[in-house]
C-alpha positions in Angstrom: 77.0 129.3 55.4 73.7 130.6 56.2 73.5 134.3 57.0 71.9 135.7 60.3 69.9 137.9 58.2 68.9 135.1 56.1 67.8 133.4 59.3 65.7 136.1 60.5 64.0 136.2 56.9 63.2 132.3 57.1 62.6 132.3 60.9 59.6 134.8 60.4 58.2 133.2 57.1 58.6 129.5 57.4 60.5 128.4 60.4 62.7 126.5 58.5 65.2 127.0 56.0 63.6 125.9 52.4 65.4 124.8 49.8 63.7 128.1 47.8 65.7 130.4 50.0 69.1 128.8 49.6 68.9 128.8 45.7 68.0 132.7 46.0 70.9 133.2 48.4 73.4 131.8 45.3 72.0 132.6 42.4 70.8 135.8 40.7 67.8 133.9 39.0 65.3 131.4 39.5 66.6 128.1 39.3 64.5 125.2 39.4 65.5 121.5 39.1 64.8 119.1 35.9 63.8 115.4 37.3 65.7 113.3 34.5 65.8 109.2 34.1 69.0 108.0 33.0 68.1 104.8 32.6 69.9 102.8 35.5 68.8 100.4 37.8 69.5 99.6 41.3 71.9 96.8 43.2 68.4 96.4 45.1 67.1 94.9 42.6 69.1 93.1 40.3 70.5 91.0 42.3 73.7 92.5 42.7 72.7 93.7 46.6 69.3 92.3 46.7 66.0 91.5 44.6 63.0 93.3 45.0 63.9 96.3 46.2 63.3 98.8 49.4 59.6 97.5 50.5 58.3 100.3 50.2 59.5 101.4 46.9 57.8 101.7 43.6 59.6 103.9 41.7 57.1 104.9 39.0 55.4 106.3 42.1 57.5 109.4 43.0 59.7 109.6 39.6 56.9 110.0 36.8 59.7 109.5 34.1 59.5 106.0 35.1 56.5 105.3 33.3 57.2 106.7 30.0 59.6 105.5 27.5 63.1 106.6 27.9 64.2 109.3 25.5 67.6 110.8 25.4 68.2 112.7 28.3 69.4 115.9 26.2 65.6 115.7 25.2 64.4 115.4 28.7 66.6 118.5 29.6 64.9 120.6 27.0 61.3 119.4 27.9 61.5 119.8 31.3 63.5 123.3 30.9 60.5 124.4 28.5 57.7 122.9 31.4 59.5 125.2 33.9 60.7 128.3 31.9 56.8 128.2 31.6 55.3 127.3 34.7 57.3 128.9 36.9 59.4 131.6 35.4 62.8 129.5 35.7 65.7 131.0 34.0 68.3 128.5 35.0 68.2 124.8 35.8 69.6 121.7 38.1 69.6 118.5 36.3 68.8 115.9 38.8 69.0 112.7 38.1 66.3 111.0 40.2 65.0 107.5 39.0 66.8 104.6 40.8 70.7 104.6 41.6 72.2 107.2 39.4 76.3 106.2 40.0 75.2 102.3 39.5 77.7 101.9 36.3 81.1 102.5 35.1 82.6 106.1 35.1 82.4 106.4 31.5 79.2 105.6 31.2 78.1 108.0 34.1 80.4 110.8 32.6 78.7 110.2 29.2 74.9 110.8 30.5 75.9 113.5 33.2 77.5 115.3 30.5 74.6 114.7 28.0 72.5 116.7 30.7 74.9 119.7 31.2 74.8 120.0 27.4 72.7 123.5 27.7 74.3 126.9 28.8 71.0 127.1 31.0 71.8 124.1 33.2 74.0 125.2 35.7 74.0 122.4 38.4 73.8 118.6 38.5 72.1 116.7 41.8 72.5 113.1 41.4 70.2 110.8 43.3 71.9 107.5 44.8 72.4 104.7 47.3 75.6 105.0 50.0 76.7 101.7 49.0 77.4 103.1 45.2 80.1 105.6 45.1 83.5 104.7 44.9 86.5 107.0 45.2 86.8 107.1 41.2 83.0 108.3 41.0 83.6 110.5 43.4 86.5 112.1 41.7 84.0 112.1 38.1 81.7 113.7 40.6 83.7 116.5 42.2 85.2 117.2 38.6 82.2 119.4 37.8 81.9 121.4 40.8 84.9 124.1 39.1 82.5 124.5 37.0 78.7 123.8 38.1 76.8 123.4 41.8 77.0 120.0 42.7 74.8 118.0 45.2 75.0 114.4 45.9 71.6 112.9 47.4 72.2 110.0 49.3 69.0 107.6 50.2 69.5 106.4 53.8 65.8 106.7 55.8 67.1 105.7 59.1 70.1 105.5 61.1 68.9 102.2 62.8 70.3 98.9 61.3 67.4 96.8 62.5 65.3 99.5 60.3 67.1 99.7 57.0 67.1 95.7 57.2 63.2 95.5 57.7 62.7 98.0 54.7 65.4 95.5 52.7 67.5 98.4 52.0 70.3 96.3 51.4 73.4 98.5 53.1 73.7 99.8 57.0 73.7 103.1 58.4 78.0 102.5 58.1 78.0 102.9 54.4 75.8 105.9 54.4 78.1 107.5 57.1 81.3 106.3 55.3 79.9 108.1 52.3 79.2 111.2 53.7 82.7 111.5 54.7 84.6 110.3 51.8 82.1 113.0 50.0 83.2 115.7 52.3 86.7 114.8 52.2 86.5 115.7 48.4 85.4 119.2 49.0 83.0 121.5 46.9 80.0 118.5 46.8 76.9 119.3 48.6 75.4 116.3 50.5 71.6 115.8 50.6 70.1 112.9 52.7 66.5 111.3 52.2 65.2 110.1 55.2 61.6 108.7 55.9 59.3 109.7 59.0 57.2 106.8 60.5 58.9 103.6 59.1 57.7 100.5 60.9 58.9 99.5 63.6 60.5 102.9 64.6 59.1 105.0 67.6 59.8 108.7 68.6 62.9 108.3 69.9 64.2 106.2 67.1 63.4 109.0 64.7 64.6 111.7 67.1 68.4 110.1 67.1 68.0 109.7 63.8 67.7 113.3 63.5 70.2 114.1 65.9 73.2 111.9 64.0 72.6 112.9 60.4 72.7 116.4 61.7 75.8 116.0 63.1 77.8 114.9 59.9 77.6 118.2 58.5 75.4 117.7 55.7 74.2 120.4 53.4 70.7 119.5 52.9 67.9 116.8 53.7 64.6 115.5 52.3 61.7 114.4 54.6 59.0 112.2 53.8 56.3 110.8 55.4 55.7 106.6 55.1 53.4 106.4 52.7 51.9 103.3 51.2 52.3 102.7 47.2 50.8 100.1 44.8 52.9 97.5 43.6 55.0 97.1 46.5 56.3 94.4 49.5 54.5 97.0 52.1 51.4 97.2 50.2 51.0 93.6 51.3 51.7 94.4 55.1 49.9 97.3 55.3 46.6 95.2 54.1 47.4 92.7 56.7 47.4 95.1 59.5 51.0 94.9 60.0 51.8 98.9 59.0 50.5 101.9 60.0 50.4 105.4 58.5 50.2 108.6 59.7 47.4 111.2 59.8 48.6 114.8 58.4 48.4 116.2 62.0 51.0 113.4 63.3 53.2 114.0 60.6 53.1 117.6 60.8 54.1 117.5 64.8 56.6 114.8 64.3 58.4 116.6 61.1 58.6 120.0 63.4 60.2 117.7 66.1 62.5 116.5 63.4 63.1 120.0 62.2 63.9 121.8 65.8 66.8 118.7 66.2 68.9 119.7 63.0 71.1 122.4 62.3 69.5 125.7 60.9 72.3 125.4 58.0 70.6 122.4 56.7 68.6 123.2 53.9 65.1 121.4 53.8 64.8 119.9 50.3 61.4 118.7 50.7 59.5 118.3 53.5 56.8 115.6 52.2 56.4 112.5 50.2 55.1 113.0 46.8 53.1 110.3 44.8 52.2 110.9 41.3 48.8 109.1 39.4 46.8 106.3 41.2 49.5 104.9 42.8 48.8 106.0 46.7 46.8 103.6 48.9 47.7 105.5 51.9 47.5 107.8 53.5 44.9 110.3 51.9 45.1 113.6 53.7 42.9 115.3 51.0 45.6 117.9 51.1 47.7 119.8 48.8 51.6 119.9 49.6 51.4 123.6 50.1 48.7 123.1 52.9 51.1 120.5 54.6 53.8 123.1 54.2 51.5 125.7 56.0 50.5 123.5 58.7 54.2 122.8 59.5 54.9 126.6 59.4 51.9 127.4 61.8 52.9 124.5 64.2 56.2 126.0 64.6 54.8 129.3 65.2 52.4 127.6 67.4 55.1 126.5 69.7 57.3 129.4 69.3 60.1 127.7 67.8 62.1 126.7 64.4 64.7 124.7 63.1 67.5 123.9 64.9 65.7 125.0 68.3 66.6 122.0 69.9 69.9 121.3 68.3 73.1 120.9 70.4 75.0 122.1 67.8 72.7 125.1 66.7 73.9 128.9 67.2 71.7 131.2 69.1 69.4 132.8 66.8 66.7 135.5 67.2 63.1 134.3 68.3 61.1 134.2 65.2 
């Protein structure tokens, strides 16, 4: 639970509760995530749920490991640790199973791959990216077993609470699947939950997006990743974009929308990501010519301009001191 002291700190510096602050609160040393590609696929690609995947998804555009030959997980961890130590002075690490659906296998396979990522004593946490329709009680029991020794997150891709949107982008599950996965995960205790949401999906207006903010916040999740809609090469959505059926946002539009969203979620929700990210030359649109740091600064400045902050318009939010 966020303390008032910490809230005062991030109110003044960011206006929202960044993951970096959360890590400093919970660990006495610098902690960073190591992205891992464990060789899983996705049921929305292999025909189990659907084919073609989500219309916006080119996994290789945001998960650079996908473009490389898969090496053993232990080697990925060692390589990631070496880089993060040199680049950021990181001392401890969270193994982040990022690419595709990382609970899409039998329990024995999952355990073997999770265990391999945790072999190094400097890995103190586990974060598992998955779909809400790919989590069974047996898998939750396995994930929960790691909470005795490790800091554990499950990251559920949601993108929107609106079933019409989920159907339009070929998600292959509905909102109830997400709600059910969150409630079952919370019932296990000890597992932190992060939701992924995309702002600017086709067919959604401001009210739709704010309804997603309020609804997701009401579930009592621990973290959220916000992404702006971007169009990547090799996606079904790219075709619609070139036909003029889909528009993307200017940076100023996204900054305003992200602030509106942040105002409507609990201040106890950790912001693990604030903007989408592409690697290499996969990006088609929007091209903002701004670094991620500049987007973060613009969001903070907009909140300051509004004299506002994360949770300012959230019904469940406690009274916070003014920034």
